N, C-alpha and C positions, 0 to 999 in steps of 0.2 A: 589773461587767457580765460576763455569760457567755453562751455559745452552745452548745447541745447539738448536736454534729456526729455523734454515734453514738446510735442509739436505745437505751434502757435495757433492753429486754426482747426475747425472741425474736419475740413477736407484733409489737412495734413495728418490729423490724428487717425483718420480712417486709413490713409495710405501707410502710416507707420504700423498700424495694427495688421494690415495685410502682409506687410513685409515681416512682421514678427511671426505670423503663421508660416511663411515660407521657411524661416529658420527652424521652426518646430517640425515641419514636414521633412526638411533636410536631415535633421537629427534623427528622426524616426527611420529614414531610409538607411542610415548607417547602422542602425541597431539590428537589422536582420542578420547581417554578417556576424555581429557579436554573439547573438543568440545561437546561430548555427555553429560557429567555431568553438564556442565555450563547451559544446557537447562533443564535437567531432575531432578538433585538432589535437588535443593531448593523446587521445586514443589512437588517432591516425599515425602520429609520430611514434608512439610506442610500438605499433604493429610494424613500423618500418625500421625497427632496430634501435631507436633512441631510448636510452634509459631515463628514469624519472629525474635524475640530477641534471642531465643535459637538457631535458625539456624545460625544467625550471630555469636553467641558465638562459635559454632563449628569452623567456619573459623578463628575466632580470636585466639583461643587457639592453633590451628594448626600453624598459622603464627607466633605467639609469640615463640613457640618452635623452629621453623626454624630460626628465626632471632637471638635468643640467641645462638644457636649452631654455626651459621655462624660467629659470632663475634670471636669465639675461634678456629674455624676450619681453618680460613685463614692463620694465621702465621704457624700453624702446617703443612699445605699442601704446603706452599712455599718451604719447604725443604724435601718433601717426594713424593713418587710416588702416582699417583692419580687414576690409572685405577681401582684398586680393590674397592675403595670407590665409584667410579662412577657406577660400576656394582651393588654394594649393594644398592645405592640410587635409581637406576633405577628399581631394582627388588622388593624393599619393597612395592611399591603400589600393587603388586600382592596380598599380604596379606590384604591390605586395601579393595580391590574390592571383595575379597572372603568373608570378614567379612560382607560387605554390602549385599552380596547375601544370606548370612545365616540368618541374623537377622536385624531388625530395632529397636531393643532395644537400650537404651541410651548408655550402655557400649560398644556395638559393633560399633555404629556410632562414639563415641568418640575415640575409638582405631583406627578406620579407618582413621579419620582425623589426628590423631597424628602420625601415621605411614607415611602418605604422599601420594601424587599422586592426591589429590583433591584440586581444586582451582588453582589460579595463581602460588603461591609458598607457600609451607607449609609442616609441619611435618618433621620427621627425614629424609625421602627420599628426600624431597626438599632441605634440608640443604646439604646433601652429594653430590647430583648432582649439586646444585647451586654453590658449591665451587670448583668443579672439571671440569665441562663440557667445559666451555669457555677457561680456561687455556690450556686444552688438545687440543681443536680445534685450538687455536692460535699457539700452538707448531707445529702442522702439517702444517699450512698454512703460517706462517710468516707474517711480516708486509705488504708485497706487495699485498698478496691475501686475507688479512683478511676481508676487506669490501665485497669482492666477495663471500667468503664462508659464512660469517655471514648473508649475504643477502639470499643466497641459503638455509641456515638453517632456516631462518624465513619463506621463501617461502614454504619449505617442511612442516614445522610445521603448517602453515596456511592451506595448502591443506588438511592435515589429520584432523585438527580441523574442517574444513568445512564439511568433510565427516561425522565426529562425530556429528556435529550439525544437519546435514540432517537426521541422524538416531535418533534424539531426540524424534520423534513421534513413534519410534518402539514399546515401551511398549503398547501404546494405539492402534496401529494397530494390534498387537498380541492379545490384549483383544477383539478387534472387530472380530477377526478370531476364537474366542471361547476359547482362553487361559485364565487361571486365571490371573487377572490383576497383582497381587503381584508376582506371579511366573514369569510373563513376565518381570517385572522390575529386578528381581533377576537374571534371565538368561542373561539380558543385562549387569549386573555387572560382570558376568563371562566372557563375551566377552571383557570387559575392562581389566580383568586380563590377558587374552591371548595376548592382544596388549602389555601390560607391559612386559610379558615374552619375546616376540619377540624383544622388545627394548633392554632388557638386553643381549640377545643372540648376537645381532649385535655388541656389544662392546667387546665381548670376544676375537676376533682375533686381537684386537688393541695391538700394540707394543709401549711401552712408551720409549721415548728417554731422559727422565729427568736424568741429571747427577749430580745434586746437592747432597752433602753429608749432613746428618743431623748434626746440631749444637745445641748449647744451645738455647732453645726457651723461650722467655718471654711471659707468658700467657696474659699479658696486651699489647702486641706489637700492636695489632689492634688499640688501643686507641691513640698510638703515631702516627700511620699512618693517623689517622683521622685529624691531625692538618694541613696536607698539601693538595696537589692537590687531592689526593684520598678522603679526607674528604669533599672537596668542591663538588666533583662529587657526593658523597653519599648524600649530602644535597639536590641536585636536585632530587635524587631518593626518598627522603622523600615525596616530593609533588607528584611525579608520582605514588608512592605507595598509597598515600591517594586518589588520583583520581581514580585509578584502584579499590581500595577497596570500594569506594562509588558507582561507576558506574557499574563495571563489575561483582563483586562477586555475588550480589543478583539481577542482572538485570532481569532474567527470573521471579523471584518473583515479581518484580516491574510491569512487564507486566501483570502477573497473577492477581495482586490485583487492578491495575488501569484500565485495559481494559477487564478483565475477560476472557483472552485467555489462552489456554493450550499449551502443548508442540507441538501439531500438527500444530497450527497456527504460532507459532514463530520460530520453528526449521528451516524452509526455510530461514527466514530473518537472523538468526544467521549464517547460512551457507553462505548466500550471503555476510555478513559482512566479513567473512574470505576470500571469493573469492576476494572481493574488496581490502582487505589487500594484497593478493597475487599479484594482478595487480600493486598496488602501490609499493610494495617492489621490484618488477621486474624492476622498474625504478631507484632504488637507485644507482646501480653501474654507470649508465649513468649520472645521476644527480650529483654524487659525483665528476665526472670529470669537471663539470662546476661550481659547487657551493661548498663552504666549508661545512664540516660536522656540524660545529657549527651553521651556518645560517640556514641549513635545519632542524636541531633539534628544534631550536627556532620557526621556521615557523610552522612546523607540530604540535608541542605541543600547541602552541598558538591558532591555528585554530581549533584544536580538542576541546578546551575549549568552543569555540563558538557553535560547534555542540551539545555538551552535554547540554548547556544552552537552546538551541532551542528545544531539546527533551521535555522539561517540558511544552512547549506551544503546542505540537502536539495534534490535536483533535482526531486522530485515531491511533491505534497501527501500521498501515502501515506507516504513516508519521514519527512516532517516530522511527520505525525500519530503515527507510531510512536514517534518521539523524545519528543513531547509526552506520549504514554501513559506512557513510562518516567519522565518528570519528575513526572507526577501521582502515580504510585505512590510515589515517594520523598518528595515533599513531604507527601502525606497520612499517611505514617508518622510524620512529625515532629509533627503537630498534637496528638494525644492525649498524646504524650510531653512536649511543651512545657507543656501545660495542667496535667498531673499534677505536673510538676516545680515549676511556679509555686505551685500550691495546697499542695504539701507543705512549702513554705518560709515562707509568710506566715501570720501568726496569723489566727484566725477573724474578728476584728473588722476586718481589712483586706482581705478577699477581694474585695469589690465595687470597692474602690479599685484593687487590683492588676489585676484583669481589665479594668476600665474604662480605666486608663492604658495597658495593653498594647494593647487594642483601639483606643484613640484614636490611639496611635502608628502602629499598622497602618493604620487607616482614613484618617488624614491623608495618609500617603504613598501608599497605594493609590488615593487620590482625585486626588492631584496628577499622578501618572504618566499616567493616561489622557489628560489634557489635553495634556501634552507629547508623548505617543505619537501622539495624533491629529494634532497639528501636524506631526510628523515624517512620518507617512504621507501627509498632504496635500501635503507638499513632495517626495514621491517617495522618501524614505529609509525604505523599508518595513522593513528589517532592523534599523535603529538601535534601536528600542524593545526588541528581543530582546537585542541586545548589552548594553544597559543593565540589562535584567532579569537576565541571567546574572551581571553584575558585582555586582548587588544581592544575589542569593542567596549568592554567594561571601562577600560582606562579612557577611551574616547568620551564616554558619557560623563565620567568623573571630572575630567579636565574641562569639559564644556560647562559643567555645573560650577566649578571653582572660578572660572574666568568670567562668566557672563550671567550668573544668577542675579546680580544686582542691576541689570539693565532694565530699561523701561518695560512695564508689564505688556505693552503692545508689541514688544520685540520678543 
């Protein structure tokens, strides 16, 4: 069995590069909803009578479903084409956002979270896209250009997430213009559905070059993969996921409860955090020529832990937002480096297993943390989730150092 990871001719290379850009544009289109909902949704649910524990539980169940599916999807997709499942995973959030626009009842919110498209990674849609997107992007770019395209993918994602965060005050602005407040929220969720539809349409022209033929598949193959390098990488993602779950998923609710600010006050800061991440990620290809991927991942994750810890001592929401901005810049630098590092070390026939196991580890822990964080906030321990998040990011940097410090300097 073999897989062509680099096109054989100049024409084919150009076609592959154009299709890589389509994947980047599709990813960017999905990010608008993430940026918008990260500001709006926790506060919207709180205003509709949901307590912090219940809000955290929504994220938890969504992430758990995603993580469990990823464990079994990886080996299946190592041997099969991925485009159709990526289209489906990208399109499922359309239903999620339409459900949110129609009802705020528990059944509708639960179904929306389980279908996916809400939070960092979660639901059925998150599992399907999480197991297919990066293997397809790497297929189009090859090893030589993977860091470059992974960085552009992160840049595009951050740009659209920034625009989505800037629109976080849209429902309140519309209410100020005389619109019914809840109708304004629901109309905003329809806009999220339109972005999800655009993202799915951008993938349709993609041509998959996967030439592996299906063979006998062991449903527990993922657990065998976890014993080697892929498993060590996944363990680092356990701590990254915990940190993201404690710090990112319920952050707008933390600002709302601690400082009494709404979407209008914090949305510009969330947008600025994404802008800072864009600037930082733009430096990644240049820095990758001077420093190894491993050293940069360790540095960015370790320093981000310090920023999260300092947030708990901030006297105003502006200072806390500034520290979050710095944390976002550092952590977003690590994403393209981590993904390029992983794909440069695993063979082509294990890429879906590798990214699925890593995303499952991340998703499992990032889904458990909001439930715990919501319970802590409900009990009045507002800063405890951030303390735990800082510890998690530090442990992520420490484990990455222990496992990969002896890798080739070019990695």
